[in-house]
C-alpha positions as CSV (number, residue, x, y, z in Angstrom):
1,M,199.1,29.0,89.4
2,P,200.8,31.7,87.4
3,G,199.5,35.3,87.7
4,T,200.1,38.3,85.5
5,P,202.9,40.8,85.7
6,S,200.4,43.5,86.8
7,T,199.1,41.5,89.8
8,P,201.1,42.3,93.0
9,L,201.2,39.6,95.6
10,I,201.2,40.7,99.3
11,V,202.5,37.9,101.4
12,G,201.3,38.3,105.0
13,C,198.3,40.5,104.3
14,G,197.6,41.7,107.8
15,D,197.1,45.3,108.9
16,V,199.9,46.8,106.9
17,G,199.2,44.5,104.0
18,T,195.6,45.3,103.9
19,R,196.3,49.1,103.9
20,L,198.8,48.5,101.1
21,A,196.2,46.4,99.2
22,R,193.6,49.2,99.5
23,A,196.1,51.8,98.2
24,L,196.9,49.6,95.2
25,I,193.3,49.0,94.4
26,I,192.7,52.8,94.5
27,S,195.5,53.2,92.0
28,G,193.9,50.6,89.6
29,R,195.9,47.5,90.6
30,R,194.3,44.2,91.7
31,P,196.5,42.7,94.4
32,V,196.4,39.2,95.8
33,G,196.7,38.8,99.5
34,L,198.3,35.7,101.0
35,V,197.1,34.8,104.5
36,R,197.4,31.7,106.7
37,T,193.7,30.9,107.4
38,Q,190.4,30.8,105.7
39,P,188.7,33.3,108.1
40,A,191.5,35.8,107.2
41,A,190.9,35.1,103.5
42,D,187.2,35.7,103.9
43,A,187.9,39.1,105.6
44,L,190.1,40.1,102.7
45,G,187.4,39.1,100.2
46,R,184.8,41.3,102.0
47,Q,187.1,44.2,101.3
48,G,187.5,43.5,97.6
49,I,191.0,42.0,98.0
50,A,191.6,38.7,96.2
51,P,192.8,36.2,98.8
52,V,194.8,33.0,98.7
53,V,195.4,30.7,101.8
54,S,198.9,29.3,102.4
55,N,200.6,28.3,105.6
56,L,204.3,29.1,105.2
57,D,205.1,27.2,108.4
58,R,205.3,24.1,106.3
59,P,206.5,23.4,102.7
60,V,204.0,24.7,100.1
61,D,203.0,22.3,97.3
62,E,202.2,24.8,94.5
63,P,203.5,28.2,93.5
64,P,201.8,31.1,95.3
65,A,199.2,32.8,93.2
66,A,200.4,35.9,91.3
67,A,204.1,35.2,92.2
68,E,205.4,34.6,88.7
69,N,207.1,37.6,87.0
70,G,205.3,40.0,89.4
71,T,206.1,42.1,92.4
72,V,205.9,40.5,95.8
73,F,205.6,42.5,99.0
74,Y,206.8,40.1,101.7
75,L,205.5,41.2,105.1
76,V,205.7,37.9,107.0
77,P,208.0,37.9,110.1
78,P,210.2,34.9,110.8
79,P,208.9,32.5,113.4
80,K,210.0,33.4,116.9
81,D,211.5,29.9,117.5
82,A,213.8,30.2,114.5
83,E,217.4,30.8,115.4
84,S,219.1,33.1,112.9
85,D,216.9,31.7,110.1
86,D,213.6,32.2,108.4
87,P,212.0,28.9,107.3
88,R,208.8,30.7,106.2
89,L,210.7,32.8,103.7
90,R,212.6,29.6,102.6
91,N,209.3,27.8,102.1
92,F,207.9,30.7,100.0
93,L,210.9,31.0,97.8
94,S,211.1,27.2,97.3
95,A,207.4,27.1,96.3
96,C,208.0,29.8,93.7
97,G,210.6,27.6,91.9
98,H,210.9,28.6,88.3
99,E,207.8,30.8,88.5
100,R,209.8,33.4,90.4
101,P,208.8,36.9,91.2
102,S,210.6,39.7,89.2
103,R,211.0,41.7,92.5
104,I,210.5,41.1,96.2
105,V,210.2,44.0,98.5
106,Y,211.0,42.7,102.0
107,L,209.9,44.3,105.2
108,S,212.8,44.0,107.6
109,T,213.5,45.9,110.8
110,S,216.1,48.4,112.0
111,S,216.9,46.1,114.9
112,V,219.4,44.4,112.6
113,Y,221.7,47.3,113.4
114,G,221.8,46.5,117.1
115,D,222.8,49.0,119.8
116,C,224.5,52.0,118.2
117,A,224.8,54.1,121.4
118,G,222.5,56.8,120.1
119,A,224.5,57.4,116.9
120,W,222.9,58.4,113.6
121,V,222.8,55.3,111.4
122,D,222.6,55.1,107.6
123,E,222.6,52.0,105.4
124,T,226.3,51.8,105.1
125,R,226.6,50.8,108.8
126,A,227.4,47.1,109.2
127,P,224.5,45.2,110.9
128,R,225.3,43.9,114.4
129,P,222.1,42.6,115.8
130,T,221.9,42.0,119.5
131,S,218.3,40.7,119.8
132,D,216.9,37.4,118.6
133,R,214.5,39.4,116.4
134,G,217.4,41.2,114.8
135,H,219.3,38.0,114.1
136,R,216.3,36.4,112.5
137,R,215.7,39.4,110.2
138,L,219.3,39.7,109.2
139,A,219.2,36.0,108.3
140,A,216.2,36.6,106.1
141,E,217.9,39.5,104.3
142,R,220.8,37.1,103.5
143,I,218.4,34.4,102.3
144,L,217.0,37.0,99.8
145,A,220.4,38.1,98.7
146,D,221.3,34.4,98.0
147,W,218.0,34.0,96.1
148,S,218.7,37.0,93.9
149,R,222.2,35.7,93.0
150,E,220.9,32.2,92.2
151,T,217.8,33.3,90.2
152,G,218.4,36.8,88.9
153,G,215.3,38.0,90.7
154,E,215.5,41.5,92.3
155,H,215.0,42.2,95.9
156,V,214.8,45.4,97.9
157,I,215.2,45.6,101.7
158,L,213.3,48.0,103.9
159,R,214.7,48.3,107.5
160,V,211.6,49.7,109.2
161,A,211.3,51.6,112.4
162,A,208.5,51.1,114.9
163,I,205.1,51.5,113.2
164,Y,202.3,53.6,114.6
165,G,199.1,55.1,113.3
166,P,195.3,54.7,113.6
167,D,194.5,51.5,115.6
168,R,198.2,51.1,116.2
169,L,198.6,53.1,119.4
170,P,199.4,51.8,122.9
171,L,196.2,53.3,124.4
172,D,195.2,50.1,126.3
173,R,198.7,49.8,127.7
174,L,199.2,53.2,129.2
175,A,198.1,52.4,132.7
176,D,200.2,49.2,133.0
177,T,203.4,50.2,131.2
178,V,206.6,51.2,133.0
179,L,209.1,53.3,131.1
180,I,212.6,54.7,131.5
181,E,212.9,58.2,133.0
182,P,213.0,60.8,130.2
183,Q,216.6,61.9,130.8
184,E,217.9,58.3,130.5
185,A,215.6,57.0,127.8
186,P,217.4,55.7,124.7
187,W,216.7,56.9,121.2
188,S,214.1,55.2,119.1
189,N,212.5,55.7,115.7
190,R,209.0,55.6,114.2
191,I,207.1,55.6,110.9
192,H,203.4,56.3,110.4
193,V,201.7,53.3,108.8
194,D,200.4,55.3,105.9
195,D,203.9,56.6,105.1
196,L,205.1,53.0,105.3
197,V,202.5,52.0,102.6
198,T,203.9,54.9,100.5
199,V,207.4,53.6,100.9
200,L,206.5,50.0,100.1
201,R,204.9,51.2,96.8
202,A,207.9,53.4,96.0
203,A,210.4,50.6,96.7
204,A,208.5,48.4,94.2
205,A,208.6,51.1,91.6
206,R,212.0,52.8,92.1
207,G,214.1,50.8,94.6
208,R,217.5,49.8,93.3
209,P,218.0,46.0,93.1
210,G,219.7,44.7,96.2
211,R,219.5,48.1,97.9
212,V,218.7,48.6,101.6
213,Y,216.6,51.5,102.8
214,N,216.0,52.8,106.3
215,V,212.3,53.6,106.8
216,A,211.7,56.2,109.5
217,D,210.3,59.7,109.7
218,G,213.8,61.1,110.4
219,H,212.8,62.7,113.7
220,P,213.7,60.2,116.4
221,T,212.6,60.7,119.9
222,T,212.5,58.1,122.8
223,I,209.9,55.5,123.6
224,T,209.2,57.4,126.8
225,D,208.5,60.6,124.8
226,Y,206.2,58.6,122.5
227,F,204.1,57.1,125.3
228,F,204.0,60.5,127.1
229,R,202.7,62.2,123.9
230,V,200.1,59.5,123.3
231,A,198.9,59.8,126.9
232,D,198.8,63.6,126.8
233,L,196.9,63.8,123.6
234,A,194.4,61.1,124.8
235,G,193.9,62.9,128.1
236,R,195.2,60.0,130.2
237,P,197.8,59.8,132.9
238,R,201.3,59.2,131.8
239,P,202.9,55.8,132.5
240,R,205.2,55.7,135.5
241,T,209.0,55.7,135.0
242,V,212.0,54.1,136.6
243,P,215.8,54.7,136.3
244,L,217.5,52.8,133.5
245,A,219.4,50.7,136.1
246,A,216.1,49.3,137.2
247,A,214.8,48.4,133.8
248,D,215.3,44.6,134.2
249,Q,213.1,44.6,137.3
250,H,210.2,46.7,136.0
251,L,209.9,46.7,132.2
252,S,208.1,44.2,130.0
253,P,210.3,41.9,127.8
254,G,209.1,43.7,124.7
255,L,210.1,47.2,126.0
256,L,213.4,45.8,127.4
257,E,214.4,44.9,123.9
258,F,213.9,48.5,122.8
259,V,215.7,50.2,125.7
260,R,218.7,48.0,125.3
261,E,219.3,49.5,121.9
262,S,219.7,53.2,121.0
263,R,220.0,54.6,117.5
264,R,218.8,57.4,115.2
265,L,217.9,56.3,111.7
266,D,219.0,58.5,108.8
267,N,216.3,58.3,106.1
268,T,218.1,60.4,103.5
269,R,218.5,57.5,101.0
270,M,214.8,56.6,101.3
271,L,213.8,60.2,100.6
272,R,216.2,60.8,97.7
273,E,216.3,57.5,95.9
274,L,212.6,56.5,96.4
275,G,211.3,60.0,95.9
276,V,209.1,59.7,99.0
277,R,207.5,62.7,100.5
278,L,206.3,61.8,104.0
279,R,202.8,62.9,104.9
280,Y,203.7,62.6,108.6
281,P,207.3,63.6,109.1
282,D,207.2,63.7,112.9
283,L,205.2,62.5,115.8
284,K,203.3,65.7,116.2
285,A,201.7,65.4,112.7
286,G,201.3,61.6,112.9
287,L,199.7,61.4,116.3
288,A,197.2,64.2,115.4
289,D,196.0,61.8,112.6
290,A,196.3,58.6,114.6
291,L,194.2,59.4,117.7
292,P,190.5,58.7,117.2
293,T,189.4,61.8,119.1
294,R,191.7,64.0,117.0
295,R,190.5,62.5,113.7
296,R,186.8,63.2,114.7
297,A,187.6,66.8,115.6
């Protein structure tokens, strides 16, 4: 089902994808959002976003709508049971066949770098993932690189920090979360969801083919600092903390993955090459927008 070059396809049109679609619509574009289920498609339709249903966990019989000759924003994570692979991405690319996109902007993660002992990290650093998530994402990046070599299609990789913003804050987890004591907490990085949407659009328009871009606000803190700021601004008690040596006994598996890695993302290439001007260049600005009480004030 060929589309037109002016029809962007958002593969995995969840929260970030829906925000991206709305921004594209405001700019005069008419994106198509690919989702797994009919209820999700119906929800997109109610927002004026053209939906298509396709389950990438299995081979897809026909080319995804709007893929041919257009821009694809690929936002679908690899399945958690995949070992250093991304069968969903493979199924999508296989379905495209000869009706290939002209460019794929792929949402990867900074976890492909692994633990960098708190060092500043730019895109020249060799990936050395230590987590399963990082291994899967690096495999997906390599799948896309192979696809580009074989087809001539362009791809751009965004290695994204932790995403926060309105409706993306850990407000419901503050009371039950255990964190590392501030003086021992490792470095972590963030990007406001609205700035991520800006970067996605800039990567589609100005990203260099085959290029990797770190996506972060350039002002790393720690996950402990992040939770403390959210709690303070929301007027709630701060989560309790434990020494780093006790992390395995007290932290959730998700947080353990973060505290086992420490790095500070250099976003210079993103700012210079993509021409991005961040609306929320640090947590102070971003949390003032993200907290519901602050936005009503």
